[in-house]
PAFI-332865 format. One record per residue (C-alpha): residue in one letter; x, y, z. Coordinates in steps of 0.1 Angstrom, whole numbers, plus 5000, padded with zeros to 4 digits. Example, Ala and Ser with C-alpha at 12.3 -4.5 7.8 and 13.67 -1.06 7.14 Angstrom:
# residues 2
[pt 'a',[5123,4955,5078]]
[pt 's',[5137,4989,5071]]
# end
This chain:
# residues 247
[pt 'm',[0881,6076,1652]]
[pt 'k',[0862,6105,1643]]
[pt 'v',[0856,6130,1616]]
[pt 'l',[0852,6164,1626]]
[pt 'k',[0842,6189,1602]]
[pt 'f',[0842,6229,1608]]
[pt 'g',[0832,6253,1582]]
[pt 'g',[0844,6287,1571]]
[pt 's',[0826,6307,1597]]
[pt 's',[0843,6284,1625]]
[pt 'v',[0877,6292,1608]]
[pt 'g',[0866,6331,1605]]
[pt 's',[0891,6340,1628]]
[pt 'p',[0922,6334,1650]]
[pt 'e',[0902,6332,1677]]
[pt 'a',[0875,6308,1662]]
[pt 'i',[0906,6286,1653]]
[pt 'k',[0918,6287,1687]]
[pt 'q',[0882,6276,1694]]
[pt 'v',[0887,6242,1673]]
[pt 'i',[0916,6233,1690]]
[pt 'd',[0905,6233,1715]]
[pt 'i',[0872,6210,1710]]
[pt 'v',[0900,6189,1689]]
[pt 'n',[0922,6189,1714]]
[pt 'k',[0893,6175,1741]]
[pt 'q',[0887,6143,1716]]
[pt 'e',[0898,6111,1732]]
[pt 'v',[0901,6093,1700]]
[pt 'e',[0919,6099,1668]]
[pt 't',[0903,6129,1650]]
[pt 'v',[0903,6137,1613]]
[pt 'v',[0891,6179,1612]]
[pt 'v',[0878,6185,1578]]
[pt 'v',[0880,6222,1571]]
[pt 's',[0867,6250,1545]]
[pt 'a',[0888,6283,1538]]
[pt 'f',[0886,6310,1560]]
[pt 'k',[0852,6330,1562]]
[pt 'g',[0846,6348,1529]]
[pt 'i',[0879,6333,1512]]
[pt 't',[0860,6315,1484]]
[pt 'd',[0839,6338,1475]]
[pt 'l',[0868,6366,1476]]
[pt 'i',[0887,6343,1452]]
[pt 'l',[0855,6341,1429]]
[pt 'k',[0854,6378,1428]]
[pt 'i',[0885,6388,1414]]
[pt 's',[0888,6356,1393]]
[pt 'e',[0858,6380,1375]]
[pt 'e',[0881,6412,1380]]
[pt 'a',[0911,6395,1362]]
[pt 'v',[0889,6379,1332]]
[pt 'q',[0876,6412,1330]]
[pt 'g',[0909,6429,1327]]
[pt 'l',[0902,6444,1359]]
[pt 'd',[0940,6445,1375]]
[pt 's',[0922,6457,1409]]
[pt 'y',[0921,6421,1418]]
[pt 'k',[0956,6424,1429]]
[pt 's',[0950,6447,1459]]
[pt 'e',[0923,6418,1468]]
[pt 'v',[0952,6391,1461]]
[pt 'e',[0976,6411,1491]]
[pt 'n',[0943,6415,1513]]
[pt 'i',[0944,6375,1513]]
[pt 'r',[0978,6373,1520]]
[pt 'h',[0976,6398,1547]]
[pt 'r',[0944,6381,1565]]
[pt 'h',[0968,6347,1566]]
[pt 'l',[0999,6361,1576]]
[pt 'e',[0980,6378,1600]]
[pt 's',[0963,6342,1615]]
[pt 'i',[0997,6327,1613]]
[pt 'd',[1013,6356,1638]]
[pt 'k',[0984,6352,1660]]
[pt 'l',[0984,6312,1660]]
[pt 'i',[1018,6297,1654]]
[pt 'p',[1046,6302,1677]]
[pt 'k',[1078,6321,1665]]
[pt 's',[1100,6291,1667]]
[pt 'k',[1078,6278,1639]]
[pt 'k',[1066,6306,1621]]
[pt 't',[1093,6313,1592]]
[pt 'p',[1088,6281,1571]]
[pt 'i',[1052,6286,1578]]
[pt 'i',[1050,6320,1560]]
[pt 'q',[1073,6310,1536]]
[pt 'y',[1049,6279,1523]]
[pt 't',[1019,6302,1526]]
[pt 'n',[1034,6332,1504]]
[pt 'r',[1044,6303,1481]]
[pt 'l',[1009,6292,1477]]
[pt 'i',[0995,6331,1477]]
[pt 'e',[1018,6342,1445]]
[pt 'e',[1011,6306,1429]]
[pt 'm',[0975,6317,1429]]
[pt 'n',[0987,6357,1422]]
[pt 'd',[1004,6340,1387]]
[pt 'l',[0973,6322,1378]]
[pt 'l',[0953,6353,1380]]
[pt 'y',[0980,6374,1359]]
[pt 'g',[0972,6346,1331]]
[pt 'v',[0932,6350,1333]]
[pt 'f',[0942,6388,1333]]
[pt 'l',[0961,6388,1299]]
[pt 'v',[0942,6358,1281]]
[pt 'g',[0904,6373,1292]]
[pt 'd',[0897,6340,1295]]
[pt 'l',[0880,6320,1327]]
[pt 't',[0878,6284,1325]]
[pt 'l',[0860,6262,1349]]
[pt 'k',[0896,6239,1350]]
[pt 't',[0915,6271,1361]]
[pt 'k',[0887,6282,1385]]
[pt 'd',[0887,6251,1402]]
[pt 'h',[0924,6251,1407]]
[pt 'l',[0918,6290,1421]]
[pt 'l',[0895,6282,1441]]
[pt 's',[0914,6253,1454]]
[pt 'f',[0935,6283,1474]]
[pt 'g',[0912,6286,1502]]
[pt 'e',[0914,6252,1517]]
[pt 'r',[0952,6242,1509]]
[pt 'l',[0959,6278,1529]]
[pt 's',[0935,6272,1557]]
[pt 's',[0941,6237,1562]]
[pt 'f',[0977,6240,1563]]
[pt 'i',[0978,6272,1590]]
[pt 'i',[0954,6252,1612]]
[pt 'a',[0974,6220,1614]]
[pt 'n',[1009,6238,1616]]
[pt 'a',[0987,6254,1646]]
[pt 'f',[0983,6225,1668]]
[pt 'e',[1008,6216,1690]]
[pt 's',[1013,6182,1668]]
[pt 'a',[0985,6175,1638]]
[pt 's',[0995,6163,1603]]
[pt 'c',[0983,6180,1571]]
[pt 'i',[0972,6157,1544]]
[pt 'd',[0966,6170,1504]]
[pt 'm',[0932,6155,1496]]
[pt 'r',[0944,6156,1460]]
[pt 'h',[0963,6122,1469]]
[pt 'c',[0931,6109,1482]]
[pt 'i',[0897,6119,1467]]
[pt 's',[0899,6108,1426]]
[pt 't',[0870,6120,1408]]
[pt 'n',[0860,6125,1370]]
[pt 's',[0867,6158,1348]]
[pt 'k',[0836,6175,1358]]
[pt 'h',[0854,6206,1369]]
[pt 'g',[0828,6226,1394]]
[pt 'n',[0811,6199,1402]]
[pt 'a',[0833,6165,1397]]
[pt 'q',[0815,6131,1409]]
[pt 'v',[0836,6108,1429]]
[pt 'n',[0854,6072,1418]]
[pt 'f',[0843,6059,1451]]
[pt 'e',[0862,6025,1447]]
[pt 'l',[0895,6042,1436]]
[pt 't',[0886,6069,1467]]
[pt 'n',[0883,6042,1490]]
[pt 'k',[0919,6028,1484]]
[pt 'n',[0934,6056,1483]]
[pt 'i',[0921,6069,1517]]
[pt 'e',[0926,6033,1530]]
[pt 'k',[0960,6033,1521]]
[pt 't',[0970,6066,1530]]
[pt 'f',[0956,6069,1567]]
[pt 'k',[0967,6027,1573]]
[pt 'n',[0989,6038,1603]]
[pt 'f',[0971,6072,1615]]
[pt 's',[0970,6080,1647]]
[pt 'g',[0971,6114,1665]]
[pt 'i',[0953,6145,1647]]
[pt 's',[0950,6151,1608]]
[pt 'v',[0941,6182,1591]]
[pt 'i',[0926,6180,1559]]
[pt 'p',[0907,6204,1529]]
[pt 'g',[0876,6200,1522]]
[pt 'f',[0862,6206,1489]]
[pt 'i',[0893,6195,1466]]
[pt 'a',[0899,6169,1447]]
[pt 'a',[0918,6160,1415]]
[pt 'n',[0911,6137,1383]]
[pt 'k',[0933,6108,1373]]
[pt 'k',[0954,6135,1352]]
[pt 'g',[0964,6151,1393]]
[pt 'q',[0947,6178,1379]]
[pt 'i',[0926,6199,1408]]
[pt 't',[0890,6197,1409]]
[pt 't',[0859,6206,1435]]
[pt 'l',[0830,6187,1449]]
[pt 'g',[0808,6219,1445]]
[pt 'r',[0800,6245,1471]]
[pt 'g',[0792,6230,1507]]
[pt 'g',[0819,6203,1493]]
[pt 's',[0839,6200,1528]]
[pt 'd',[0808,6186,1542]]
[pt 'y',[0807,6162,1512]]
[pt 't',[0844,6156,1521]]
[pt 'a',[0839,6147,1554]]
[pt 'a',[0813,6126,1552]]
[pt 'i',[0834,6109,1524]]
[pt 'i',[0866,6104,1545]]
[pt 'a',[0842,6093,1572]]
[pt 'a',[0827,6061,1556]]
[pt 'a',[0856,6050,1537]]
[pt 'l',[0875,6049,1576]]
[pt 'd',[0847,6033,1588]]
[pt 'a',[0845,6066,1613]]
[pt 'e',[0826,6056,1653]]
[pt 'v',[0810,6094,1641]]
[pt 'l',[0812,6127,1616]]
[pt 'e',[0803,6158,1637]]
[pt 'i',[0797,6189,1610]]
[pt 'w',[0806,6217,1632]]
[pt 't',[0788,6250,1628]]
[pt 'd',[0780,6284,1643]]
[pt 'v',[0743,6281,1642]]
[pt 'd',[0720,6260,1666]]
[pt 'g',[0710,6236,1634]]
[pt 'f',[0682,6235,1610]]
[pt 'm',[0659,6264,1610]]
[pt 't',[0621,6264,1595]]
[pt 'a',[0634,6292,1571]]
[pt 'd',[0665,6314,1564]]
[pt 'p',[0670,6339,1593]]
[pt 'r',[0684,6365,1571]]
[pt 'k',[0649,6368,1554]]
[pt 'v',[0623,6355,1581]]
[pt 's',[0624,6373,1613]]
[pt 'k',[0602,6350,1631]]
[pt 'a',[0622,6317,1617]]
[pt 'y',[0631,6291,1644]]
[pt 'v',[0652,6259,1655]]
[pt 'i',[0635,6224,1643]]
[pt 'd',[0639,6202,1673]]
[pt 'e',[0638,6168,1654]]
[pt 'l',[0637,6160,1622]]
[pt 's',[0644,6130,1599]]
[pt 'y',[0667,6126,1572]]
[pt 's',[0641,6127,1545]]
[pt 'e',[0632,6157,1559]]
[pt 'a',[0664,6170,1561]]
[pt 'l',[0666,6164,1524]]
# end
């Protein structure tokens, strides 16, 4: 079994997602695919959450932009015969997010718990659409697998319970499964998140629990660099480094 993780840039457009599907389809073993939200969606949800809590109704048009982007991806990725239920479910999630934002707008309050719930929509939408873009793949809700405490925004994993949940969920697994990174749930079933960059963490949790053959983190950059290339023009890729150096 392999675990492959694809970040926001790797699923940033229908064309990029087609590349992901091609990569996964070439694997010769059972493959768990962990995906982030579409590129820029997490930051956009953070932005509109702040607009809503400030009483700015500009968040409404941004919600429609999010809807349009996901529906456009469905249009380009999903066969016509499968589109209707995918569109319906996507709209249902968008409306749930919109209702939550309206509540934030009305009361002028944005708790970490509510922010976690809002941020979860990015991965929930992307994983559902990408799973259905495959000819045959399941989509697993990680809220039923990764169990955490209630430290919203950066929850701590209960590994004993999480490993049992993952082993049970994937007991008869075969083929391809697409799962959302970043999100989990506490004992009450309330959505929690694993912090920014949490999709890599999700992939590592899955790989360890299932004793996967390998965990691959796919990205659109060549590797570790000597500095942030957006700030240092002469930054270059480091050919080799140890785990301690990476940390």
